[in-house]
C-alpha positions in Angstrom: -36.3 -75.5 74.0 -38.8 -77.5 76.1 -42.4 -76.7 76.0 -44.4 -76.1 79.2 -48.0 -76.6 80.1 -49.9 -73.2 79.9 -53.5 -74.3 80.4 -55.3 -77.4 81.5 -59.0 -78.2 81.7 -60.4 -81.1 83.8 -57.5 -83.3 82.8 -58.7 -83.7 79.2 -57.4 -80.5 77.5 -53.7 -79.5 77.7 -52.4 -76.3 76.0 -48.6 -75.9 75.8 -46.3 -72.9 75.4 -45.5 -73.8 71.8 -49.1 -73.6 70.9 -49.6 -77.3 70.7 -52.8 -78.8 72.1 -53.3 -82.3 73.4 -56.7 -83.8 74.2 -57.2 -87.0 76.2 -59.6 -89.6 74.7 -60.9 -90.2 78.2 -63.9 -88.2 79.5 -63.5 -85.9 82.5 -66.4 -87.7 84.3 -65.7 -91.4 84.1 -69.0 -92.8 85.5 -70.8 -95.9 84.5 -73.3 -95.7 81.6 -76.8 -96.7 82.7 -78.2 -98.2 79.5 -81.1 -100.4 80.6 -82.6 -100.8 77.2 -85.7 -98.6 77.8 -84.2 -95.9 75.6 -82.9 -96.6 72.0 -80.1 -94.5 70.6 -77.9 -94.0 67.6 -75.3 -91.6 66.2 -75.8 -89.6 63.0 -73.4 -87.3 61.1 -75.0 -83.8 60.8 -72.0 -81.9 59.4 -69.7 -84.0 57.2 -67.4 -81.0 56.4 -66.5 -80.8 60.1 -67.1 -84.5 60.9 -69.7 -83.6 63.6 -72.1 -86.1 64.9 -75.2 -86.0 67.0 -76.7 -88.7 69.2 -80.4 -89.5 68.9 -82.5 -91.0 71.7 -86.1 -92.2 71.8 -88.1 -94.3 74.2 -88.0 -98.0 73.3 -91.7 -98.3 73.5 -92.4 -95.5 71.0 -94.2 -96.6 67.8 -95.0 -95.2 64.4 -97.3 -92.1 64.9 -96.2 -91.5 68.5 -95.8 -87.7 67.7 -93.1 -87.3 70.4 -91.7 -83.8 71.0 -88.1 -83.2 70.0 -85.8 -82.0 72.7 -82.3 -80.8 71.9 -79.7 -81.2 74.7 -76.5 -79.3 74.0 -73.7 -80.3 76.3 -71.6 -78.0 78.4 -67.9 -77.7 79.1 -67.0 -74.0 78.8 -66.8 -74.4 75.0 -63.5 -76.2 75.5 -64.4 -79.7 76.6 -67.3 -82.2 76.6 -68.9 -84.5 74.1 -72.2 -86.2 73.3 -70.3 -89.5 74.1 -69.3 -88.6 77.6 -71.1 -91.0 80.1 -72.6 -88.1 82.2 -74.1 -86.6 79.0 -75.4 -89.9 77.8 -77.0 -90.8 81.2 -78.8 -87.5 81.3 -80.1 -88.0 77.8 -81.5 -91.4 78.8 -83.3 -89.7 81.6 -84.6 -86.9 79.3 -85.9 -89.3 76.7 -87.7 -91.6 79.2 -89.0 -89.0 81.6 -90.1 -86.4 79.0 -91.2 -89.1 76.5 -89.4 -87.2 73.8 -86.9 -87.7 71.0 -83.6 -86.3 72.4 -81.0 -84.8 70.0 -77.6 -84.4 71.5 -75.2 -82.7 69.1 -71.4 -82.2 69.3 -69.8 -78.9 68.2 -66.3 -77.7 67.5 -64.3 -76.9 70.7 -61.9 -74.1 71.6 -59.1 -73.2 71.6 -58.6 -75.0 68.3 -62.0 -73.6 67.1 -62.8 -70.4 69.0 -66.2 -68.8 69.1 -68.4 -68.3 67.0 -67.6 -71.8 65.7 -69.7 -73.6 68.4 -72.7 -71.3 67.7 -72.5 -72.0 64.0 -72.5 -75.7 64.7 -75.5 -75.4 67.0 -77.4 -73.7 64.2 -76.3 -76.4 61.7 -77.5 -79.1 64.1 -81.0 -77.5 64.2 -81.0 -77.1 60.4 -80.2 -80.8 60.2 -83.6 -81.5 61.8 -85.3 -79.4 59.1 -83.6 -81.4 56.4 -84.9 -84.6 58.0 -88.4 -83.2 58.1 -88.5 -82.5 54.4 -86.2 -85.1 53.0 -87.4 -87.6 50.4 -85.0 -90.1 52.0 -86.8 -90.0 55.4 -85.1 -91.7 58.3 -88.0 -93.8 59.7 -86.1 -94.2 63.0 -86.7 -90.5 63.6 -89.6 -89.6 61.3 -92.0 -92.2 62.5 -92.1 -91.0 66.0 -91.1 -87.3 66.0 -93.4 -84.3 66.0 -91.4 -81.7 64.1 -93.9 -79.0 65.1 -93.0 -79.3 68.8 -89.3 -78.8 69.2 -87.5 -77.5 72.3 -83.9 -76.4 72.4 -82.1 -77.0 75.6 -78.5 -76.5 76.7 -76.4 -77.1 79.8 -73.9 -74.4 80.8 -72.1 -73.5 77.5 -74.9 -75.3 75.8 -77.3 -73.0 77.5 -75.5 -70.0 76.1 -75.9 -71.7 72.6 -79.6 -72.2 73.2 -80.0 -68.5 74.1 -78.2 -67.4 70.9 -80.3 -69.8 68.9 -83.4 -68.2 70.4 -82.2 -64.8 69.3 -81.1 -65.9 65.9 -84.3 -67.9 65.1 -86.7 -65.4 66.7 -90.4 -66.0 67.5 -91.9 -68.8 65.5 -88.6 -70.0 64.0 -90.0 -69.4 60.5 -86.7 -70.2 58.7 -86.9 -73.8 60.0 -90.4 -74.6 58.6 -91.9 -77.2 58.9 -89.9 -77.5 62.1 -91.3 -75.3 64.8 -89.4 -74.4 68.0 -91.8 -74.0 70.9 -89.4 -72.9 73.6 -85.9 -72.9 75.1 -84.6 -74.4 78.3 -81.3 -72.8 79.6 -79.8 -74.9 82.3 -77.2 -72.8 84.2 -76.3 -70.8 81.1 -72.6 -69.8 80.8 -72.8 -66.1 80.4 -69.9 -63.7 80.9 -69.0 -60.1 81.2 -66.1 -57.9 82.2 -67.7 -56.7 85.4 -67.8 -59.3 88.1 -71.1 -60.3 89.6 -71.5 -60.8 93.4 -71.9 -64.6 93.0 -68.7 -64.7 90.9 -66.7 -62.5 93.2 -67.8 -64.1 96.5 -68.4 -67.7 95.3 -66.3 -70.5 97.0 -62.9 -71.1 95.4 -63.4 -74.8 95.7 -66.7 -74.8 93.8 -67.0 -77.3 91.0 -67.1 -74.3 88.5 -64.9 -71.7 90.3 -63.9 -68.3 89.1 -60.4 -69.4 88.0 -61.9 -72.1 85.8 -64.6 -69.7 84.4 -61.9 -67.2 83.4 -59.8 -70.0 81.9 -62.7 -71.2 79.7 -63.4 -67.7 78.5 -59.7 -67.0 77.9 -59.5 -70.1 75.7 -62.8 -69.7 73.8 -63.5 -66.0 73.1 -62.4 -64.7 69.6 -58.8 -63.5 69.6 -58.7 -59.8 70.6 -62.2 -59.9 72.2 -63.3 -60.0 75.8 -66.3 -61.4 77.8 -68.5 -58.4 76.7 -68.6 -60.0 73.3 -72.3 -60.2 72.2 -72.3 -64.0 72.0 -71.0 -64.1 75.6 -72.7 -61.2 77.4 -76.4 -60.8 76.3 -76.5 -57.3 77.8 -73.0 -56.1 77.0 -72.2 -52.7 75.6 -72.3 -53.9 72.0 -75.0 -56.6 72.3 -78.4 -56.5 70.5 -81.2 -54.6 72.0 -83.9 -57.1 73.1 -86.7 -54.6 72.8 -86.6 -55.2 69.0 -86.5 -59.0 69.2 -89.5 -61.3 69.6 -88.6 -64.5 71.4 -90.3 -67.8 72.0 -90.8 -68.8 75.7 -87.6 -69.4 77.7 -87.1 -71.4 80.9 -84.0 -70.5 82.9 -82.7 -72.9 85.6 -79.8 -72.4 88.0 -78.6 -73.6 91.4 -78.3 -70.9 94.1 -74.7 -72.0 94.9 -73.7 -71.7 91.3 -71.2 -68.8 90.6 -73.2 -68.2 87.4 -76.4 -67.6 89.4 -76.4 -63.8 89.3 -75.9 -63.6 85.6 -78.8 -66.1 85.0 -81.1 -64.2 87.4 -80.3 -60.9 85.8 -80.9 -62.3 82.3 -84.3 -63.6 83.4 -85.3 -60.4 85.1 -84.2 -58.1 82.3 -86.1 -60.1 79.7 -89.2 -60.3 81.9 -89.0 -56.5 82.3 -89.1 -56.2 78.5 -92.3 -58.3 78.4 -90.7 -61.6 77.2 -92.2 -64.9 78.1 -89.7 -66.0 80.8 -89.7 -68.6 83.6 -86.9 -68.6 86.2 -86.4 -71.4 88.6 -83.6 -71.5 91.3 -82.7 -74.6 93.1 -81.7 -74.1 96.7 -78.3 -75.5 97.8 -77.3 -76.7 94.4 -74.1 -76.1 92.5 -73.3 -75.9 88.8 -74.4 -79.1 86.9 -76.2 -80.7 89.8 -78.6 -82.5 87.5 -76.0 -84.4 85.5 -73.8 -85.3 88.4 -76.7 -87.1 90.1 -79.7 -87.5 87.8 -81.5 -89.5 90.6 -81.2 -86.9 93.3 -84.4 -85.2 94.6 -83.4 -81.8 93.0 -82.7 -83.5 89.7 -86.1 -85.3 89.8 -87.8 -82.0 90.6 -86.0 -80.3 87.7 -87.3 -83.0 85.3 -90.8 -82.2 86.4 -90.2 -78.5 85.9 -88.9 -79.2 82.3 -91.9 -81.5 81.6 -94.3 -78.9 82.9 -92.7 -76.3 80.6 -92.9 -78.6 77.5 -96.5 -79.6 78.2 -97.6 -76.0 78.1 -96.4 -75.5 74.6 
């Protein structure tokens, strides 16, 4: 009996009727890497059990005692695709390190459907705990330790990575005491990939030819949510029927960014407004005319440059 293709994501993930999964070694976004030498980088294993690595970046002109903030950038891809090694991810991390004058940490995580949620969230937590281990280790990595300020850490994520950043904010709570001496000062959610069983207006009425259209959104969730669950799962829908009540959770400051042409816009805006109404320290910025992922597609566009200033302003406050 021949197998047939059941699901396909961006040409890199293929799921077949017999349950087999084939992943292409090629990235979905085959763009040139712009490594001009102004930012240094290297890969580090942070979870040997799952063979997970992260990529570290720092400005080439940083010197011992620079005390640079640490900025996590967790890549997107609907929990199904993406990697720290993809050129679009690497190019954006170059920009973040140079423009923010920060150490950037870009971790990988296990992908669905081979590893359904909550695997990715567990890996995100492990990647942050890795930083704590670096801060207290007797075998200190001078590449990182000589320039990083472990008391000024920011956790950012793009799309699915933004959902991971949100869940880390909830898990760690205000002050991130379980990470001492590491201190998370704030979170940056870039077009967070939230879901829910009830359609929003922007999902239902968004263009079918959008970069992240409704059919692809549904496909990502179908492949990534735990078997037997739906998109009201607490890790997916922050305000779902069985999600935690935020009245009882103290959070560090959160910046939410979304394009107004993004099908995820309404969920991001509702998230920001509901947390604001509960008295949380929330900033919400919407970019006119922009689609999902605009900042990584063209990091040199005017909206992308403006976003970098917004992120820098947020970091400088804390």
